[in-house]
C-alpha positions as CSV (number, residue, x, y, z in Angstrom):
1,M,54.8,52.2,-32.3
2,Q,56.0,53.1,-28.8
3,P,59.2,51.3,-27.7
4,R,58.8,48.7,-25.0
5,T,60.0,49.8,-21.5
6,K,61.1,47.5,-18.8
7,K,58.0,48.4,-16.8
8,S,55.7,47.4,-19.6
9,E,57.6,44.2,-20.2
10,K,57.3,43.3,-16.5
11,R,53.6,44.2,-16.5
12,D,53.1,42.1,-19.6
13,A,55.0,39.1,-18.1
14,I,52.8,39.3,-15.0
15,S,49.7,39.4,-17.1
16,A,50.9,36.5,-19.2
17,S,51.7,34.5,-16.1
18,A,48.4,35.2,-14.5
19,L,46.6,34.3,-17.8
20,D,48.4,31.0,-18.1
21,L,47.8,30.1,-14.4
22,F,44.2,31.2,-14.4
23,S,43.6,29.3,-17.6
24,R,45.1,26.1,-16.2
25,Y,43.9,26.1,-12.6
26,G,41.1,28.7,-12.4
27,Y,40.9,31.9,-10.4
28,K,40.3,30.4,-7.0
29,S,43.3,28.1,-7.1
30,V,45.9,30.6,-8.0
31,S,47.7,32.9,-5.5
32,M,49.6,36.1,-6.1
33,D,52.7,34.3,-4.9
34,Q,52.3,31.7,-7.7
35,I,51.8,34.5,-10.2
36,A,55.0,36.2,-9.1
37,Q,57.0,33.0,-9.1
38,H,55.6,32.1,-12.6
39,A,56.5,35.5,-13.9
40,G,59.9,35.5,-12.3
41,V,59.4,38.6,-10.2
42,A,59.1,39.4,-6.6
43,K,55.6,39.3,-5.1
44,G,55.9,43.1,-4.3
45,T,56.5,43.7,-8.0
46,V,53.2,42.1,-8.8
47,Y,51.5,44.5,-6.4
48,L,53.2,47.5,-8.0
49,Y,51.1,46.8,-11.2
50,F,48.0,45.1,-9.8
51,K,46.5,45.8,-6.4
52,D,45.1,42.2,-6.1
53,K,43.9,39.2,-8.2
54,A,40.6,41.0,-9.0
55,A,42.6,43.8,-10.7
56,L,44.5,41.2,-12.7
57,I,41.3,39.6,-13.7
58,D,39.8,43.0,-14.7
59,D,42.9,43.6,-16.9
60,L,42.7,40.2,-18.6
61,T,38.9,40.6,-19.1
62,D,39.5,44.1,-20.7
63,D,41.9,42.4,-23.1
64,T,39.4,39.7,-23.9
65,A,36.6,42.2,-24.4
66,R,38.8,44.2,-26.8
67,Q,39.5,41.0,-28.8
68,I,35.8,40.1,-28.9
69,Q,34.8,43.6,-29.9
70,A,37.4,43.6,-32.7
71,F,36.0,40.3,-33.9
72,L,32.4,41.6,-33.8
73,D,33.4,44.7,-35.7
74,E,35.2,42.6,-38.4
75,I,32.1,40.5,-38.9
76,K,29.8,43.5,-39.1
77,Q,32.0,44.9,-41.9
78,K,31.1,41.9,-44.1
79,H,27.6,43.3,-44.4
80,L,26.0,39.8,-44.3
81,P,22.2,39.4,-44.1
82,L,21.2,39.5,-40.4
83,G,19.9,35.9,-40.6
84,E,23.4,34.7,-41.6
85,E,25.4,37.2,-39.6
86,I,24.1,36.3,-36.1
87,P,24.6,32.5,-36.4
88,Q,28.1,33.2,-37.8
89,V,28.8,35.4,-34.8
90,I,27.6,32.8,-32.4
91,Y,29.6,30.0,-34.2
92,Q,32.8,32.1,-34.2
93,L,32.3,33.1,-30.5
94,L,31.9,29.4,-29.5
95,I,35.2,28.6,-31.3
96,Y,36.9,31.6,-29.7
97,R,35.6,30.6,-26.3
98,N,36.9,27.1,-26.7
99,Q,40.3,28.2,-28.0
100,Q,40.8,30.8,-25.3
101,R,41.5,28.7,-22.2
102,F,41.1,31.7,-19.9
103,L,37.6,32.4,-21.1
104,Y,36.6,28.8,-21.2
105,R,37.9,28.2,-17.7
106,S,36.1,31.3,-16.5
107,F,32.8,30.1,-18.0
108,M,33.2,26.7,-16.4
109,E,34.2,28.2,-13.0
110,A,31.3,30.6,-13.1
111,R,28.9,27.8,-13.9
112,E,30.2,25.1,-11.7
113,L,31.7,26.9,-8.7
114,K,29.7,30.2,-9.0
115,T,32.9,32.1,-8.3
116,P,31.9,35.8,-8.2
117,L,34.8,37.0,-10.3
118,A,34.3,34.3,-12.9
119,Q,30.7,35.2,-13.0
120,K,31.7,38.9,-13.6
121,I,33.8,37.8,-16.5
122,V,31.0,35.8,-18.0
123,R,28.5,38.7,-17.5
124,R,30.9,41.2,-19.1
125,V,31.3,39.0,-22.2
126,D,27.6,38.3,-22.3
127,D,26.8,42.0,-22.0
128,L,29.2,42.7,-24.9
129,I,27.5,40.1,-27.1
130,E,24.0,41.2,-26.1
131,N,24.8,44.8,-26.8
132,Y,26.0,43.8,-30.2
133,L,22.8,41.8,-30.9
134,R,20.6,44.7,-29.7
135,Q,22.5,47.1,-31.9
136,R,22.3,44.8,-35.0
137,L,18.6,44.1,-34.4
138,N,17.9,47.8,-33.9
139,D,19.5,48.4,-37.3
140,V,16.4,46.8,-38.8
141,P,13.4,49.0,-37.7
142,E,10.9,46.4,-38.9
143,I,12.1,43.9,-36.3
144,G,11.5,46.5,-33.5
145,Q,8.0,47.0,-34.8
146,K,7.2,43.2,-34.4
147,V,9.1,42.3,-31.2
148,K,10.9,43.9,-28.3
149,I,14.5,44.0,-29.3
150,D,15.9,43.5,-25.8
151,A,13.8,40.4,-25.4
152,L,14.9,38.9,-28.7
153,A,18.6,39.6,-27.9
154,F,18.1,37.9,-24.5
155,V,16.4,34.9,-26.1
156,I,19.2,34.5,-28.6
157,M,21.8,34.6,-25.8
158,K,19.8,32.1,-23.7
159,V,19.5,29.7,-26.6
160,Y,23.2,30.0,-27.3
161,S,24.0,29.5,-23.6
162,A,21.7,26.5,-23.3
163,L,23.2,24.8,-26.3
164,A,26.8,25.6,-25.4
165,F,26.6,24.6,-21.7
166,E,23.4,23.1,-20.4
167,W,22.8,20.7,-23.3
168,E,25.9,18.7,-22.3
169,E,24.5,17.8,-18.9
170,N,22.1,15.2,-20.4
171,H,23.1,14.9,-24.0
172,Q,26.1,14.3,-26.2
173,A,28.0,17.5,-26.7
174,L,27.3,19.6,-29.8
175,D,30.2,21.0,-31.7
176,E,30.3,24.7,-32.6
177,K,28.9,24.1,-36.0
178,Q,25.9,22.1,-34.7
179,V,25.1,24.9,-32.2
180,A,25.3,27.5,-35.0
181,E,23.1,25.4,-37.2
182,V,20.4,25.1,-34.5
183,L,20.5,28.9,-34.1
184,R,20.5,29.5,-37.9
185,Y,17.4,27.2,-38.1
186,L,15.6,29.0,-35.3
187,L,16.4,32.5,-36.7
188,Q,15.9,31.6,-40.3
189,G,12.2,32.3,-40.3
190,S,12.3,35.5,-38.2
191,L,15.5,37.1,-39.6
192,A,15.9,35.6,-43.0
193,Q,14.3,38.6,-44.7
194,Y,16.7,41.1,-43.1
């Protein structure tokens, strides 16, 4: 393991401060001045490491994507039947999204305020999950013979998104387990044999 340098410690402090502030107040409400103050560094120091807020968001999104990818790889190593694996992935992702304030705030900001950078974060996470779904569905050639894989991955993501976000607009919120159970039920007939 490489020893920590003052530079990497400052960069990490800036990232941690940005993560905390973005998680609490959203991207639009936080300035680079506030990030510098929260990190205990001069504003110019922040700009030495990140050219702007978008670069900070990209860095935080990269970290989130690495965490999600590691989680997906871990579940894949369990070698569960596909009909069990996909609902478990969705269930765990919902829990992760709700526990990670930055990600949750980004999803809410993208949905409610249509902030372009928040939408970019959501798209990146969605793409990561859709790619995982496509790969796993492609692992079973029989599925591709019956249905277009990209369309099936898209539908799974839309059902997940609808239950996780849109359902709450007119119904009592579902918890993570209930969302996963609905997905498990929908997928049971089509993926249970794989």
